[in-house]
C-alpha positions as CSV (number, residue, x, y, z in Angstrom):
1,M,51.8,-70.4,-88.5
2,T,50.5,-67.5,-90.6
3,A,48.8,-64.3,-89.2
4,L,46.3,-62.5,-91.4
5,L,45.8,-58.8,-90.8
6,T,44.3,-57.2,-93.9
7,P,40.8,-58.3,-95.1
8,P,39.8,-58.0,-98.7
9,A,36.9,-55.7,-99.9
10,P,33.6,-57.3,-98.9
11,T,31.6,-59.1,-101.5
12,A,28.0,-58.6,-102.4
13,P,25.5,-60.9,-100.7
14,T,23.9,-63.8,-102.7
15,A,20.3,-64.9,-102.2
16,P,20.2,-68.4,-100.6
17,S,18.2,-71.3,-101.9
18,S,17.0,-74.1,-99.6
19,G,16.6,-77.9,-99.6
20,T,16.3,-81.0,-97.4
21,V,17.8,-84.4,-97.3
22,A,17.1,-87.6,-95.3
23,S,19.8,-88.8,-93.0
24,R,20.4,-92.5,-92.4
25,D,17.9,-92.7,-89.6
26,G,15.2,-90.8,-91.6
27,T,15.7,-87.4,-89.9
28,R,15.3,-84.6,-92.3
29,I,18.3,-82.3,-92.5
30,A,17.6,-78.8,-93.9
31,F,20.2,-76.8,-95.7
32,R,20.7,-73.5,-97.5
33,S,22.9,-72.9,-100.5
34,V,24.6,-69.7,-101.7
35,G,26.6,-69.3,-104.9
36,D,27.6,-71.5,-107.8
37,G,30.5,-73.8,-108.3
38,P,32.0,-76.8,-106.4
39,A,30.0,-77.4,-103.2
40,I,31.6,-76.7,-99.8
41,V,29.6,-77.5,-96.6
42,V,29.8,-75.2,-93.6
43,L,28.8,-76.8,-90.3
44,H,27.8,-74.3,-87.6
45,G,28.7,-74.5,-83.9
46,A,26.8,-74.5,-80.6
47,M,23.9,-72.1,-80.2
48,E,23.9,-71.5,-84.0
49,T,22.0,-72.5,-87.1
50,A,22.7,-72.4,-90.8
51,Q,21.8,-68.7,-90.7
52,S,24.8,-68.0,-88.4
53,H,27.3,-68.2,-91.2
54,L,25.4,-66.5,-94.1
55,D,27.9,-63.6,-94.1
56,L,30.9,-66.1,-94.4
57,A,29.0,-67.9,-97.2
58,A,28.5,-64.6,-99.1
59,E,32.2,-63.9,-98.9
60,L,33.0,-67.3,-100.4
61,A,30.2,-67.7,-102.9
62,A,31.8,-66.0,-105.9
63,R,33.5,-69.3,-106.9
64,A,31.7,-72.0,-104.9
65,R,28.4,-73.2,-103.8
66,I,28.4,-72.8,-100.1
67,V,26.0,-75.3,-98.4
68,L,24.9,-74.5,-94.8
69,P,23.0,-77.3,-93.0
70,D,21.0,-76.9,-89.9
71,R,22.5,-79.5,-87.7
72,R,19.8,-81.8,-86.3
73,G,17.6,-80.3,-83.6
74,R,18.0,-76.8,-84.9
75,G,16.4,-74.5,-87.5
76,G,14.6,-76.4,-90.2
77,S,16.1,-79.9,-89.4
78,G,14.4,-82.7,-87.6
79,P,14.7,-83.3,-83.8
80,A,17.7,-84.7,-82.0
81,R,17.3,-87.5,-79.5
82,S,18.9,-87.3,-76.2
83,D,21.4,-90.1,-77.1
84,D,22.4,-88.6,-80.5
85,G,26.1,-88.1,-80.6
86,I,29.0,-87.8,-83.0
87,A,27.9,-90.8,-85.1
88,R,24.5,-89.3,-86.0
89,Q,26.1,-86.0,-86.8
90,V,28.5,-87.6,-89.2
91,E,25.6,-89.5,-90.8
92,D,23.8,-86.2,-91.3
93,L,26.8,-84.7,-92.9
94,E,27.3,-87.7,-95.1
95,A,23.7,-87.3,-96.4
96,V,24.3,-83.6,-97.2
97,I,27.6,-84.5,-99.0
98,A,25.8,-87.2,-101.0
99,A,23.0,-84.8,-102.1
100,T,25.4,-81.9,-103.0
101,G,28.6,-83.6,-104.2
102,A,30.6,-81.6,-101.7
103,R,34.2,-82.8,-101.0
104,A,35.2,-79.9,-98.7
105,I,33.9,-79.1,-95.2
106,I,34.3,-76.0,-93.1
107,G,33.5,-76.9,-89.4
108,V,33.1,-74.2,-86.8
109,S,33.5,-75.1,-83.1
110,A,31.4,-78.1,-82.3
111,G,30.8,-78.4,-86.1
112,A,34.6,-78.7,-86.4
113,L,34.5,-81.8,-84.2
114,V,32.0,-83.3,-86.7
115,A,34.2,-82.3,-89.6
116,L,37.2,-83.8,-88.0
117,E,35.4,-87.1,-87.4
118,A,34.0,-87.0,-91.0
119,A,37.5,-86.6,-92.3
120,R,38.4,-89.8,-90.5
121,M,35.3,-91.8,-91.5
122,L,34.3,-90.5,-95.0
123,P,36.8,-91.2,-97.8
124,D,35.2,-88.7,-100.2
125,V,36.1,-85.8,-98.0
126,D,39.4,-84.4,-99.3
127,R,39.6,-80.8,-97.8
128,V,38.6,-79.8,-94.3
129,V,38.8,-76.5,-92.4
130,L,38.7,-76.8,-88.6
131,F,37.9,-73.6,-86.9
132,E,38.6,-74.0,-83.2
133,P,37.3,-77.5,-82.4
134,P,36.7,-77.9,-78.6
135,L,38.6,-81.2,-78.7
136,S,39.1,-82.9,-75.4
137,I,42.3,-84.9,-75.2
138,D,42.2,-87.7,-72.6
139,G,39.8,-85.7,-70.4
140,S,41.4,-82.3,-70.8
141,I,37.9,-80.7,-71.3
142,P,35.5,-81.7,-68.5
143,T,31.9,-82.6,-69.3
144,E,30.5,-82.9,-65.8
145,W,28.6,-79.7,-66.4
146,L,26.1,-81.7,-68.6
147,D,24.2,-83.2,-65.7
148,R,23.6,-79.7,-64.1
149,F,22.7,-78.3,-67.6
150,D,20.2,-81.1,-68.3
151,A,18.6,-80.6,-64.9
152,E,18.3,-76.8,-65.4
153,I,16.7,-77.3,-68.9
154,A,14.3,-79.9,-67.5
155,G,13.3,-77.4,-64.8
156,G,12.6,-74.6,-67.2
157,R,15.6,-72.6,-66.0
158,T,17.0,-71.7,-69.4
159,A,19.0,-68.7,-68.3
160,A,20.7,-70.8,-65.6
161,A,21.4,-73.6,-68.1
162,L,23.0,-71.1,-70.5
163,V,25.2,-69.8,-67.8
164,T,26.3,-73.3,-67.0
165,G,27.3,-73.8,-70.6
166,M,29.0,-70.4,-70.9
167,L,31.1,-71.0,-67.8
168,A,32.1,-74.5,-69.0
169,A,33.1,-73.2,-72.4
170,E,34.8,-70.1,-71.0
171,M,32.9,-67.9,-73.4
172,G,32.3,-64.3,-72.8
173,P,34.6,-61.4,-71.7
174,P,36.9,-62.3,-68.9
175,W,35.3,-59.7,-66.6
176,M,31.9,-61.3,-67.1
177,L,33.1,-64.8,-66.2
178,K,34.3,-63.4,-62.8
179,L,30.8,-62.2,-61.9
180,P,28.7,-64.1,-59.3
181,R,26.5,-66.7,-60.8
182,P,23.2,-65.1,-59.7
183,V,24.3,-61.9,-61.5
184,L,25.1,-63.8,-64.6
185,E,21.7,-65.5,-64.5
186,L,19.9,-62.2,-64.2
187,M,22.0,-60.7,-67.1
188,T,21.2,-63.8,-69.2
189,S,17.5,-63.6,-68.5
190,A,17.5,-60.0,-69.6
191,M,19.4,-60.9,-72.7
192,L,17.0,-63.7,-73.6
193,R,14.0,-61.4,-73.2
194,A,15.6,-58.8,-75.5
195,E,16.6,-61.4,-78.0
196,D,13.1,-62.9,-78.0
197,R,11.8,-59.4,-79.0
198,R,14.2,-58.9,-81.9
199,T,14.2,-62.4,-83.4
200,P,12.2,-62.3,-86.7
201,A,9.3,-64.6,-87.3
202,N,11.4,-66.9,-89.5
203,G,14.4,-66.8,-87.1
204,V,15.5,-69.1,-84.3
205,A,15.8,-67.6,-80.8
206,W,18.6,-68.5,-78.4
207,R,15.9,-69.7,-76.0
208,T,14.9,-72.3,-78.5
209,L,18.5,-73.3,-79.2
210,A,19.5,-73.6,-75.6
211,P,18.5,-77.4,-75.2
212,T,20.8,-78.2,-78.2
213,L,23.8,-77.6,-76.0
214,H,23.1,-81.1,-74.7
215,T,23.9,-82.6,-78.1
216,D,27.1,-80.6,-78.4
217,G,28.1,-81.8,-74.9
218,R,27.5,-85.4,-76.1
219,I,29.7,-84.7,-79.1
220,L,32.5,-83.3,-77.0
221,A,32.4,-86.4,-74.8
222,D,32.3,-88.8,-77.7
223,M,35.3,-87.2,-79.3
224,D,37.5,-87.3,-76.2
225,G,40.5,-89.6,-76.5
226,P,44.0,-90.1,-77.8
227,L,44.9,-88.2,-80.9
228,D,46.7,-91.0,-82.8
229,R,43.3,-92.1,-84.2
230,F,43.5,-89.1,-86.5
231,A,46.9,-89.9,-87.9
232,D,45.5,-91.8,-90.9
233,I,43.4,-88.8,-92.1
234,R,44.3,-88.3,-95.8
235,A,42.4,-85.1,-96.3
236,D,44.2,-81.7,-96.5
237,V,43.3,-79.9,-93.2
238,L,43.4,-76.2,-92.4
239,L,43.6,-75.5,-88.6
240,I,42.4,-72.0,-87.9
241,G,41.8,-70.0,-84.8
242,G,41.9,-66.5,-83.2
243,S,44.8,-65.3,-81.0
244,A,42.2,-63.9,-78.5
245,S,40.3,-67.2,-78.1
246,P,40.3,-69.3,-74.9
247,A,43.6,-71.1,-74.3
248,Y,42.0,-74.6,-74.4
249,L,40.9,-74.0,-78.0
250,Q,44.4,-73.0,-79.0
251,R,45.8,-76.0,-77.2
252,A,43.6,-78.3,-79.3
253,L,44.9,-76.8,-82.5
254,D,48.5,-77.1,-81.2
255,A,47.9,-80.8,-80.4
256,L,46.3,-81.6,-83.8
257,E,48.9,-79.9,-85.9
258,P,51.7,-82.5,-85.6
259,V,49.3,-85.5,-85.7
260,L,47.5,-84.7,-89.0
261,P,49.6,-85.8,-92.0
262,H,48.4,-82.9,-94.3
263,A,47.8,-80.0,-92.0
264,R,48.6,-76.3,-92.1
265,R,47.8,-73.6,-89.6
266,V,46.5,-70.0,-89.6
267,E,46.1,-67.7,-86.7
268,L,43.8,-64.7,-86.9
269,A,45.5,-61.9,-85.0
270,G,43.3,-60.2,-82.4
271,L,40.2,-62.3,-83.2
272,D,38.3,-64.8,-81.0
273,H,35.8,-67.6,-81.2
274,S,33.1,-65.5,-82.8
275,A,35.2,-64.6,-85.8
276,A,33.5,-67.0,-88.3
277,G,30.0,-65.8,-87.4
278,N,27.9,-63.1,-88.9
279,R,28.8,-59.5,-88.4
280,D,25.8,-58.7,-86.2
281,Q,27.2,-61.4,-83.8
282,R,30.7,-59.8,-83.6
283,G,32.0,-61.9,-86.5
284,H,34.6,-61.0,-89.0
285,P,33.7,-63.2,-91.9
286,E,35.7,-61.1,-94.4
287,I,38.9,-61.9,-92.5
288,V,38.1,-65.6,-92.1
289,A,37.2,-65.9,-95.8
290,A,40.6,-64.3,-96.7
291,A,42.3,-67.1,-94.8
292,L,40.1,-69.8,-96.3
293,R,40.2,-68.9,-100.0
294,P,43.8,-70.1,-100.8
295,F,43.3,-73.4,-99.0
296,L,39.9,-74.0,-100.7
297,E,41.4,-72.8,-104.1
298,L,38.9,-70.0,-104.4
299,D,41.3,-67.2,-105.3
């Protein structure tokens, strides 16, 4: 395991272009592209869109074309159905790969689950980065919270639903997770109102993204199971995570490392699950990019 401590100097941002592609079921998948060179797809995680990793894309764009899709149901992409799971997500990624010629994928959180399954199903994928996939191993990550979450969304209780998702994912400072649930809901309601005010006209507010946690819960449930099904993956895989992330995310990387035939591991000292995001969301894209460049042959 390697620990990276010193980031390189930040790179200048590159203006993104945009496009769309039709997935197998006809759903339009929107994507942005930054830079020139071999195409690399970045799949965002929960409560995110393509825009969530523009800073990481800018860091990598000097020698590659970084392609950032909006996963279905988010941003500029078409809607997700309630029964859409991992198979649809892989089909969406397959369509983006076919349109861009990409052979490398960077998956973040729930997006890393999609990237992992794509490495198993799509023979043209030869290089995969998995940033903290929330991989459940024979039920190690519960999904019972989904029923409560769906009921809260259906009842218009967005703040309550987000608290349900946050507690299930163990996201947030440890002190916050210990607060009484009514207090967390009040805090989340205030956060949503503030975020509504500052979201630009072309942005996607967290309130709008909240229902998409259902899809990510479905993906998590779909991917539960024994690890030996990944033993035939031929792609080179980089497993990467932060030392300050929840323990269950670190355990998933620990479990995958000996199973994948061509895996290497990097730990980002002192960073957490937000590390790959934009700087205004507590991300450290320059440090993450420094870890990715050698593996992606972008040095």
